[in-house]
LUMPA-422854 format. One record per residue (C-alpha): residue number from 1; residue in one letter; y, x, z. Coordinates in nm, 4 decimals, padded with zeros to 6 digits. Layout:
# LUMPA-422854
<node><resi>NUM</resi><resn>a</resn><v>Y</v><u>X</u><w>Z</w></node>
...
//
This chain:
# LUMPA-422854
<node><resi>1</resi><resn>l</resn><v>10.3861</v><u>-07.1960</u><w>14.2141</w></node>
<node><resi>2</resi><resn>l</resn><v>10.5402</v><u>-06.8680</u><w>14.0968</w></node>
<node><resi>3</resi><resn>t</resn><v>10.2335</v><u>-06.7717</u><w>13.8991</w></node>
<node><resi>4</resi><resn>d</resn><v>10.2117</v><u>-07.1183</u><w>13.7411</w></node>
<node><resi>5</resi><resn>a</resn><v>10.5724</v><u>-07.0977</u><w>13.6215</w></node>
<node><resi>6</resi><resn>f</resn><v>10.5089</v><u>-06.7488</u><w>13.4849</w></node>
<node><resi>7</resi><resn>i</resn><v>10.1828</v><u>-06.8412</u><w>13.3099</w></node>
<node><resi>8</resi><resn>s</resn><v>10.3316</v><u>-07.1573</u><w>13.1570</w></node>
<node><resi>9</resi><resn>g</resn><v>10.6194</v><u>-06.9533</u><w>13.0151</w></node>
<node><resi>10</resi><resn>e</resn><v>10.8948</v><u>-07.1246</u><w>13.2153</w></node>
<node><resi>11</resi><resn>v</resn><v>11.0046</v><u>-06.7832</u><w>13.3399</w></node>
<node><resi>12</resi><resn>d</resn><v>10.9708</v><u>-06.4397</u><w>13.1819</w></node>
<node><resi>13</resi><resn>a</resn><v>10.9653</v><u>-06.2453</u><w>13.5070</w></node>
<node><resi>14</resi><resn>v</resn><v>10.9741</v><u>-06.3038</u><w>13.8804</w></node>
<node><resi>15</resi><resn>e</resn><v>11.1882</v><u>-06.0790</u><w>14.0965</w></node>
<node><resi>16</resi><resn>v</resn><v>11.2742</v><u>-06.1141</u><w>14.4643</w></node>
<node><resi>17</resi><resn>i</resn><v>11.5991</v><u>-05.9833</u><w>14.6096</w></node>
<node><resi>18</resi><resn>s</resn><v>11.5699</v><u>-05.9122</u><w>14.9799</w></node>
<node><resi>19</resi><resn>t</resn><v>11.6814</v><u>-05.6876</u><w>15.2621</w></node>
<node><resi>20</resi><resn>i</resn><v>11.4685</v><u>-05.3846</u><w>15.3405</w></node>
<node><resi>21</resi><resn>y</resn><v>11.4644</v><u>-05.2387</u><w>15.6922</w></node>
<node><resi>22</resi><resn>e</resn><v>11.5140</v><u>-04.8614</u><w>15.6779</w></node>
<node><resi>23</resi><resn>s</resn><v>11.6292</v><u>-04.7699</u><w>16.0286</w></node>
<node><resi>24</resi><resn>s</resn><v>11.8094</v><u>-04.9220</u><w>16.3246</w></node>
<node><resi>25</resi><resn>t</resn><v>12.1426</v><u>-04.8434</u><w>16.1631</w></node>
<node><resi>26</resi><resn>k</resn><v>12.0585</v><u>-04.8995</u><w>15.7984</w></node>
<node><resi>27</resi><resn>q</resn><v>11.9285</v><u>-05.1952</u><w>15.6047</w></node>
<node><resi>28</resi><resn>s</resn><v>11.9613</v><u>-05.2082</u><w>15.2291</w></node>
<node><resi>29</resi><resn>p</resn><v>11.9224</v><u>-05.4685</u><w>14.9556</w></node>
<node><resi>30</resi><resn>d</resn><v>11.6218</v><u>-05.4311</u><w>14.7299</w></node>
<node><resi>31</resi><resn>v</resn><v>11.4840</v><u>-05.5955</u><w>14.4159</w></node>
<node><resi>32</resi><resn>t</resn><v>11.1055</v><u>-05.6325</u><w>14.4109</w></node>
<node><resi>33</resi><resn>h</resn><v>10.9416</v><u>-05.6999</u><w>14.0755</w></node>
<node><resi>34</resi><resn>l</resn><v>10.6529</v><u>-05.9480</u><w>14.1240</w></node>
<node><resi>35</resi><resn>l</resn><v>10.5587</v><u>-06.0617</u><w>13.7751</w></node>
<node><resi>36</resi><resn>p</resn><v>10.4520</v><u>-05.9483</u><w>13.5220</w></node>
<node><resi>37</resi><resn>i</resn><v>10.2279</v><u>-05.7030</u><w>13.6993</w></node>
<node><resi>38</resi><resn>g</resn><v>10.2138</v><u>-05.3575</u><w>13.5494</w></node>
<node><resi>39</resi><resn>a</resn><v>10.2343</v><u>-04.9896</u><w>13.6252</w></node>
<node><resi>40</resi><resn>p</resn><v>10.5767</v><u>-04.8572</u><w>13.7200</w></node>
<node><resi>41</resi><resn>l</resn><v>10.7666</v><u>-04.7441</u><w>13.4120</w></node>
<node><resi>42</resi><resn>d</resn><v>10.8642</v><u>-04.4090</u><w>13.5595</w></node>
<node><resi>43</resi><resn>k</resn><v>10.5092</v><u>-04.3099</u><w>13.6513</w></node>
<node><resi>44</resi><resn>e</resn><v>10.3664</v><u>-04.0223</u><w>13.4507</w></node>
<node><resi>45</resi><resn>q</resn><v>09.9934</v><u>-04.0037</u><w>13.3944</w></node>
<node><resi>46</resi><resn>t</resn><v>09.8210</v><u>-03.7071</u><w>13.5478</w></node>
<node><resi>47</resi><resn>v</resn><v>09.5392</v><u>-03.5230</u><w>13.3714</w></node>
<node><resi>48</resi><resn>a</resn><v>09.2830</v><u>-03.6969</u><w>13.5924</w></node>
<node><resi>49</resi><resn>e</resn><v>09.4289</v><u>-04.0395</u><w>13.5076</w></node>
<node><resi>50</resi><resn>k</resn><v>09.4135</v><u>-03.9606</u><w>13.1351</w></node>
<node><resi>51</resi><resn>k</resn><v>09.0462</v><u>-03.8600</u><w>13.1673</w></node>
<node><resi>52</resi><resn>t</resn><v>08.9770</v><u>-04.1771</u><w>13.3644</w></node>
<node><resi>53</resi><resn>a</resn><v>09.1493</v><u>-04.3849</u><w>13.0961</w></node>
<node><resi>54</resi><resn>k</resn><v>08.9312</v><u>-04.2236</u><w>12.8262</w></node>
<node><resi>55</resi><resn>a</resn><v>08.6154</v><u>-04.2895</u><w>13.0278</w></node>
<node><resi>56</resi><resn>a</resn><v>08.7157</v><u>-04.6493</u><w>13.1033</w></node>
<node><resi>57</resi><resn>g</resn><v>08.5466</v><u>-04.7630</u><w>12.7845</w></node>
<node><resi>58</resi><resn>n</resn><v>08.2120</v><u>-04.6795</u><w>12.9457</w></node>
<node><resi>59</resi><resn>i</resn><v>08.2774</v><u>-04.8753</u><w>13.2659</w></node>
<node><resi>60</resi><resn>i</resn><v>08.1289</v><u>-05.2219</u><w>13.3107</w></node>
<node><resi>61</resi><resn>f</resn><v>08.3332</v><u>-05.4507</u><w>13.5347</w></node>
<node><resi>62</resi><resn>e</resn><v>08.1560</v><u>-05.7299</u><w>13.7214</w></node>
<node><resi>63</resi><resn>p</resn><v>08.3040</v><u>-05.9817</u><w>13.7484</w></node>
<node><resi>64</resi><resn>n</resn><v>08.5182</v><u>-05.9241</u><w>13.4446</w></node>
<node><resi>65</resi><resn>p</resn><v>08.8807</v><u>-05.8081</u><w>13.4926</w></node>
<node><resi>66</resi><resn>e</resn><v>09.0238</v><u>-06.1523</u><w>13.4082</w></node>
<node><resi>67</resi><resn>v</resn><v>08.8301</v><u>-06.3163</u><w>13.6916</w></node>
<node><resi>68</resi><resn>i</resn><v>08.9323</v><u>-06.0410</u><w>13.9334</w></node>
<node><resi>69</resi><resn>l</resn><v>09.2967</v><u>-06.0792</u><w>13.8340</w></node>
<node><resi>70</resi><resn>e</resn><v>09.2757</v><u>-06.4579</u><w>13.8578</w></node>
<node><resi>71</resi><resn>r</resn><v>09.1397</v><u>-06.4378</u><w>14.2124</w></node>
<node><resi>72</resi><resn>l</resn><v>09.3506</v><u>-06.1503</u><w>14.3434</w></node>
<node><resi>73</resi><resn>l</resn><v>09.6872</v><u>-06.2358</u><w>14.1868</w></node>
<node><resi>74</resi><resn>p</resn><v>09.7669</v><u>-06.5273</u><w>14.4231</w></node>
<node><resi>75</resi><resn>h</resn><v>09.6793</v><u>-06.3097</u><w>14.7231</w></node>
<node><resi>76</resi><resn>l</resn><v>09.8932</v><u>-06.0251</u><w>14.5920</w></node>
<node><resi>77</resi><resn>i</resn><v>10.1913</v><u>-06.2567</u><w>14.5418</w></node>
<node><resi>78</resi><resn>k</resn><v>10.1495</v><u>-06.4172</u><w>14.8868</w></node>
<node><resi>79</resi><resn>t</resn><v>10.1175</v><u>-06.0879</u><w>15.0712</w></node>
<node><resi>80</resi><resn>t</resn><v>10.4102</v><u>-05.9338</u><w>14.8837</w></node>
<node><resi>81</resi><resn>v</resn><v>10.6361</v><u>-06.2310</u><w>14.9612</w></node>
<node><resi>82</resi><resn>y</resn><v>10.5161</v><u>-06.2294</u><w>15.3233</w></node>
<node><resi>83</resi><resn>r</resn><v>10.5932</v><u>-05.8563</u><w>15.3534</w></node>
<node><resi>84</resi><resn>l</resn><v>10.9408</v><u>-05.9133</u><w>15.2107</w></node>
<node><resi>85</resi><resn>l</resn><v>10.9999</v><u>-06.1951</u><w>15.4605</w></node>
<node><resi>86</resi><resn>l</resn><v>10.8894</v><u>-05.9704</u><w>15.7468</w></node>
<node><resi>87</resi><resn>e</resn><v>11.1238</v><u>-05.6950</u><w>15.6268</w></node>
<node><resi>88</resi><resn>a</resn><v>11.4129</v><u>-05.9431</u><w>15.6082</w></node>
<node><resi>89</resi><resn>v</resn><v>11.3414</v><u>-06.0790</u><w>15.9572</w></node>
<node><resi>90</resi><resn>a</resn><v>11.3169</v><u>-05.7260</u><w>16.0983</w></node>
<node><resi>91</resi><resn>s</resn><v>11.6501</v><u>-05.6375</u><w>15.9360</w></node>
<node><resi>92</resi><resn>e</resn><v>11.8134</v><u>-05.9499</u><w>16.0765</w></node>
<node><resi>93</resi><resn>q</resn><v>11.6792</v><u>-05.8901</u><w>16.4266</w></node>
<node><resi>94</resi><resn>i</resn><v>11.7912</v><u>-05.5274</u><w>16.4358</w></node>
<node><resi>95</resi><resn>c</resn><v>12.1380</v><u>-05.6298</u><w>16.3133</w></node>
<node><resi>96</resi><resn>r</resn><v>12.1547</v><u>-05.8877</u><w>16.5922</w></node>
<node><resi>97</resi><resn>r</resn><v>12.0423</v><u>-05.6305</u><w>16.8492</w></node>
<node><resi>98</resi><resn>v</resn><v>12.3026</v><u>-05.3775</u><w>16.7352</w></node>
<node><resi>99</resi><resn>a</resn><v>12.5754</v><u>-05.6448</u><w>16.7364</w></node>
<node><resi>100</resi><resn>m</resn><v>12.4775</v><u>-05.7642</u><w>17.0850</w></node>
<node><resi>101</resi><resn>k</resn><v>12.4772</v><u>-05.4077</u><w>17.2179</w></node>
<node><resi>102</resi><resn>a</resn><v>12.8247</v><u>-05.3495</u><w>17.0742</w></node>
<node><resi>103</resi><resn>a</resn><v>12.9467</v><u>-05.6783</u><w>17.2248</w></node>
<node><resi>104</resi><resn>t</resn><v>12.7947</v><u>-05.5930</u><w>17.5640</w></node>
<node><resi>105</resi><resn>d</resn><v>12.9521</v><u>-05.2471</u><w>17.5634</w></node>
<node><resi>106</resi><resn>a</resn><v>13.2915</v><u>-05.3947</u><w>17.4708</w></node>
<node><resi>107</resi><resn>a</resn><v>13.2616</v><u>-05.6598</u><w>17.7444</w></node>
<node><resi>108</resi><resn>n</resn><v>13.1720</v><u>-05.3955</u><w>18.0043</w></node>
<node><resi>109</resi><resn>e</resn><v>13.4719</v><u>-05.1833</u><w>17.9038</w></node>
<node><resi>110</resi><resn>m</resn><v>13.7019</v><u>-05.4864</u><w>17.9175</w></node>
<node><resi>111</resi><resn>s</resn><v>13.5643</v><u>-05.5744</u><w>18.2616</w></node>
<node><resi>112</resi><resn>k</resn><v>13.6456</v><u>-05.2233</u><w>18.3885</w></node>
<node><resi>113</resi><resn>i</resn><v>13.9996</v><u>-05.2429</u><w>18.2496</w></node>
<node><resi>114</resi><resn>l</resn><v>14.0589</v><u>-05.5878</u><w>18.4024</w></node>
<node><resi>115</resi><resn>t</resn><v>13.9204</v><u>-05.4746</u><w>18.7403</w></node>
<node><resi>116</resi><resn>r</resn><v>14.1545</v><u>-05.1735</u><w>18.7421</w></node>
<node><resi>117</resi><resn>t</resn><v>14.4499</v><u>-05.3936</u><w>18.6464</w></node>
<node><resi>118</resi><resn>y</resn><v>14.3641</v><u>-05.6476</u><w>18.9179</w></node>
<node><resi>119</resi><resn>n</resn><v>14.3331</v><u>-05.3731</u><w>19.1807</w></node>
<node><resi>120</resi><resn>r</resn><v>14.6699</v><u>-05.2217</u><w>19.0803</w></node>
<node><resi>121</resi><resn>v</resn><v>14.8446</v><u>-05.5598</u><w>19.0977</w></node>
<node><resi>122</resi><resn>r</resn><v>14.6829</v><u>-05.6351</u><w>19.4338</w></node>
<node><resi>123</resi><resn>q</resn><v>14.7801</v><u>-05.2921</u><w>19.5697</w></node>
<node><resi>124</resi><resn>a</resn><v>15.1375</v><u>-05.3419</u><w>19.4457</w></node>
<node><resi>125</resi><resn>s</resn><v>15.1466</v><u>-05.6817</u><w>19.6167</w></node>
<node><resi>126</resi><resn>i</resn><v>15.0233</v><u>-05.5329</u><w>19.9463</w></node>
<node><resi>127</resi><resn>t</resn><v>15.2759</v><u>-05.2498</u><w>19.9213</w></node>
<node><resi>128</resi><resn>q</resn><v>15.5539</v><u>-05.5033</u><w>19.8518</w></node>
<node><resi>129</resi><resn>e</resn><v>15.4565</v><u>-05.7118</u><w>20.1562</w></node>
<node><resi>130</resi><resn>l</resn><v>15.4445</v><u>-05.4039</u><w>20.3797</w></node>
<node><resi>131</resi><resn>s</resn><v>15.7872</v><u>-05.2962</u><w>20.2530</w></node>
<node><resi>132</resi><resn>e</resn><v>15.9267</v><u>-05.6421</u><w>20.3295</w></node>
<node><resi>133</resi><resn>i</resn><v>15.7747</v><u>-05.6389</u><w>20.6800</w></node>
<node><resi>134</resi><resn>v</resn><v>15.9166</v><u>-05.2926</u><w>20.7524</w></node>
<node><resi>135</resi><resn>a</resn><v>16.2560</v><u>-05.3933</u><w>20.6104</w></node>
<node><resi>136</resi><resn>g</resn><v>16.2515</v><u>-05.7098</u><w>20.8223</w></node>
<node><resi>137</resi><resn>a</resn><v>16.1580</v><u>-05.5119</u><w>21.1346</w></node>
<node><resi>138</resi><resn>d</resn><v>16.4417</v><u>-05.2651</u><w>21.0656</w></node>
<node><resi>139</resi><resn>a</resn><v>16.6846</v><u>-05.5520</u><w>21.0178</w></node>
<node><resi>140</resi><resn>i</resn><v>16.5874</v><u>-05.7054</u><w>21.3525</w></node>
<node><resi>141</resi><resn>s</resn><v>16.6228</v><u>-05.3807</u><w>21.5425</w></node>
//
């Protein structure tokens, strides 16, 4: 579908914006360039690559490069999109895990505070009752 739109000229390029998982505390947005396929613009050719490029005229490809590209391009697109989906799902899951851990820690802390408050109020109530009993006993005697 993407390759058909690109080949027919409906679109000039295909780029995917997704979330990339970097670590448990960091996920970042990323733009992946799918089509047209080419070498990265910032890549410099090494001496070996230049020699290989010169010798490429002597290499016979079977099947020809067009057939190879025609067969491999759909697989490349599918696997790249699948990898991006896996990265996005991993990022989402780790964000959920971190959020749930923070919520659990906050709930545990709140539970401790409420337990302490309950115990103080209960102790104050017991102390008040004992004071009233002692005061009542003193009043009778």
